[in-house]
Wavefront OBJ file of the C-alpha trace (Angstrom):
o trace
v 258.660 61.393 -58.590
v 259.307 65.065 -57.496
v 263.534 64.902 -57.467
v 265.849 67.416 -57.575
v 266.001 67.131 -61.263
v 262.131 68.642 -61.277
v 263.130 72.129 -61.183
v 260.663 73.881 -63.509
v 259.427 77.079 -62.385
v 261.870 77.307 -59.351
v 263.883 80.307 -58.608
v 267.280 81.141 -56.752
v 269.380 79.229 -59.487
v 270.854 82.243 -61.263
v 270.961 82.873 -65.124
v 271.287 80.315 -67.385
v 274.464 81.135 -69.283
v 274.899 79.660 -72.830
v 278.572 79.081 -73.872
v 279.654 80.594 -77.287
v 280.465 77.769 -80.114
v 280.151 75.064 -77.142
v 281.770 71.842 -78.070
v 279.370 68.625 -77.979
v 282.049 67.306 -75.304
v 284.521 69.202 -73.127
v 286.564 65.993 -71.936
v 287.586 62.890 -73.810
v 285.709 61.217 -70.844
v 282.064 62.701 -71.515
v 282.133 61.021 -75.086
v 283.000 57.845 -73.509
v 280.105 58.313 -70.979
v 277.756 58.898 -73.628
v 279.144 55.838 -75.775
v 278.228 53.667 -73.075
v 275.086 55.128 -72.876
v 274.157 54.317 -76.387
v 275.626 50.701 -76.022
v 273.511 50.266 -72.674
v 270.598 48.654 -75.039
v 272.831 45.709 -76.058
v 273.686 45.040 -72.294
v 270.468 45.415 -70.242
v 267.582 43.737 -71.860
v 265.072 45.842 -69.887
v 266.916 49.324 -70.980
v 264.402 52.243 -72.170
v 265.194 55.993 -72.119
v 262.512 56.541 -69.696
v 264.404 53.932 -67.389
v 267.610 55.737 -67.709
v 265.996 59.171 -66.947
v 264.769 57.613 -63.767
v 268.324 56.498 -62.918
v 269.308 60.210 -63.428
v 266.880 61.449 -61.656
v 267.515 59.265 -58.648
v 270.678 61.126 -57.940
v 270.938 62.677 -54.436
v 270.446 66.383 -54.740
v 274.002 67.049 -53.009
v 275.532 65.013 -55.820
v 273.002 66.218 -58.811
v 273.221 69.826 -58.205
v 277.023 70.563 -58.461
v 277.932 68.319 -61.249
v 277.772 68.568 -65.122
v 275.209 66.975 -67.613
v 277.740 64.294 -68.588
v 278.492 63.078 -64.924
v 275.020 62.827 -64.498
v 274.815 60.407 -67.444
v 277.375 58.515 -66.109
v 276.077 58.257 -62.711
v 272.634 57.257 -64.266
v 274.052 54.847 -66.781
v 276.493 53.230 -64.305
v 273.670 52.862 -62.011
v 271.659 50.919 -64.147
v 274.400 48.853 -65.081
v 275.191 47.602 -61.510
v 271.813 47.373 -60.730
v 271.564 45.051 -63.719
v 274.090 42.944 -62.823
v 276.595 44.073 -65.704
v 279.145 45.804 -63.209
v 280.185 44.906 -59.923
v 280.726 47.820 -57.365
v 283.573 46.799 -55.351
v 285.324 45.812 -58.847
v 284.139 49.110 -60.532
v 285.541 51.020 -57.452
v 288.957 49.528 -57.345
v 289.183 50.155 -61.039
v 288.266 53.468 -60.320
v 290.527 54.070 -57.170
v 287.981 55.214 -55.007
v 284.373 55.729 -54.247
v 281.926 55.441 -57.400
v 278.757 57.288 -56.139
v 275.557 55.668 -57.422
v 272.062 56.842 -57.680
v 269.547 56.030 -54.512
v 267.603 53.015 -55.117
v 264.017 52.765 -56.944
v 261.056 52.728 -54.971
v 259.522 49.641 -53.957
v 256.268 50.379 -55.687
v 257.166 53.368 -58.079
v 254.045 53.521 -60.477
v 251.229 55.866 -59.662
v 247.894 54.665 -60.094
v 247.069 56.293 -63.678
v 244.276 54.611 -65.288
v 245.212 53.610 -68.984
v 243.362 55.587 -71.646
v 243.570 53.851 -74.924
v 241.762 56.279 -77.032
v 242.092 60.260 -77.062
v 239.517 61.941 -74.623
v 240.248 65.420 -75.546
v 240.249 67.622 -78.602
v 241.932 70.865 -79.581
v 240.516 73.802 -77.750
v 239.354 71.601 -74.607
v 240.315 72.990 -71.231
v 242.064 70.392 -69.299
v 243.549 69.963 -65.619
v 246.794 68.229 -65.050
v 245.922 65.655 -62.251
v 247.511 66.500 -58.814
v 249.001 62.815 -58.048
v 252.073 61.719 -56.415
v 254.175 59.433 -58.036
v 257.287 57.478 -56.327
v 258.599 56.527 -60.128
v 259.405 58.288 -63.210
v 256.812 60.625 -64.831
v 256.780 63.010 -67.485
v 254.354 65.312 -65.659
v 256.349 68.243 -64.464
v 255.094 68.990 -60.750
v 254.954 72.937 -61.393
v 251.812 72.180 -63.976
v 249.972 69.653 -61.664
v 246.704 70.915 -60.801
v 246.859 73.620 -63.210
v 244.266 74.404 -66.338
v 245.376 75.029 -69.645
v 244.075 74.193 -72.901
v 244.610 71.822 -75.805
v 246.404 72.888 -78.967
v 247.122 70.018 -80.888
v 246.519 66.068 -80.228
v 249.436 64.005 -81.073
v 249.567 60.144 -82.015
v 249.897 57.482 -79.364
v 253.588 56.960 -77.809
v 255.196 54.760 -75.347
v 253.593 55.858 -71.778
v 256.877 56.862 -69.695
v 255.655 55.617 -66.254
v 255.499 52.127 -67.210
v 258.038 52.242 -69.680
v 260.843 53.109 -66.953
v 259.766 50.377 -64.666
v 259.476 47.038 -66.806
v 255.769 47.601 -67.145
v 253.668 46.224 -69.916
v 254.009 48.370 -72.949
v 251.105 51.084 -72.877
v 250.481 53.647 -75.543
v 248.556 56.613 -74.921
v 247.795 59.856 -76.802
v 249.876 62.755 -76.216
v 248.531 66.700 -75.940
v 250.613 70.047 -76.276
v 248.795 71.542 -73.672
v 249.197 75.810 -73.349
v 249.191 77.231 -69.711
v 249.241 80.936 -68.871
v 251.851 82.085 -66.835
v 249.019 83.599 -64.660
v 247.866 80.055 -64.171
v 251.332 78.528 -63.371
v 253.043 81.127 -61.371
v 250.599 84.044 -60.891
v 252.474 86.372 -63.433
v 251.160 89.075 -65.341
v 251.641 89.130 -68.985
v 250.971 87.495 -72.122
v 253.457 84.810 -71.968
v 252.494 81.153 -72.082
v 254.087 77.638 -71.871
v 253.339 74.939 -73.530
v 253.897 71.258 -72.247
v 253.575 67.664 -73.829
v 251.385 65.710 -71.461
v 250.105 62.237 -71.559
v 246.197 61.223 -71.880
v 246.020 59.648 -68.220
v 247.854 62.826 -66.598
v 244.849 64.843 -67.702
v 241.191 65.598 -66.616
v 238.416 67.364 -67.776
v 238.476 70.765 -66.219
v 235.194 72.491 -65.386
v 234.524 75.909 -66.899
l 1 2 3 4 5 6 7 8 9 10 11 12 13 14 15 16 17 18 19 20 21 22 23 24 25 26 27 28 29 30 31 32 33 34 35 36 37 38 39 40 41 42 43 44 45 46 47 48 49 50 51 52 53 54 55 56 57 58 59 60 61 62 63 64 65 66 67 68 69 70 71 72 73 74 75 76 77 78 79 80 81 82 83 84 85 86 87 88 89 90 91 92 93 94 95 96 97 98 99 100 101 102 103 104 105 106 107 108 109 110 111 112 113 114 115 116 117 118 119 120 121 122 123 124 125 126 127 128 129 130 131 132 133 134 135 136 137 138 139 140 141 142 143 144 145 146 147 148 149 150 151 152 153 154 155 156 157 158 159 160 161 162 163 164 165 166 167 168 169 170 171 172 173 174 175 176 177 178 179 180 181 182 183 184 185 186 187 188 189 190 191 192 193 194 195 196 197 198 199 200 201 202 203 204 205 206 207 208 209
């Protein structure tokens, strides 16, 4: 999906400020949120990292943008626990003493029509183009590189395909590729800067030279 989380290449959000000697947790509740996430696999039979990522991606923009990392984590995992029947929202809000905002519901048909690619179709040095497709669910193909052409730098072993893993689909393993894009190709910028993106096989198609 193209949610507010898909910020790659967007302008206007200001500089990224790194905090010197930043602690892992700034508040005790953040450590608790992380512990709940780690325990989710024992409470939700269909839990996957991709399903969790999608629960965060489903946050409304007005909620997502002003909050920090661990509040997004807490919202995402709480949404999954409510949707999975582990938590009752009314009981949760009674204990919290007020409204507890959850992520928006998942789309009815979240999967894009991407044919499985059980074997690697591309090799190092090949020119590939990222498919221009629109998914209502989770995907790891950033919007900034869709429709763009890059060069395969490395072919990685097969790994779980996130689009199906996020939505309780049948397990599907595909090769991934490290694909290098020039800044000119992505954003029409001069210079020699490049960006390398990890992309699954079915996100790609051969590029006409």
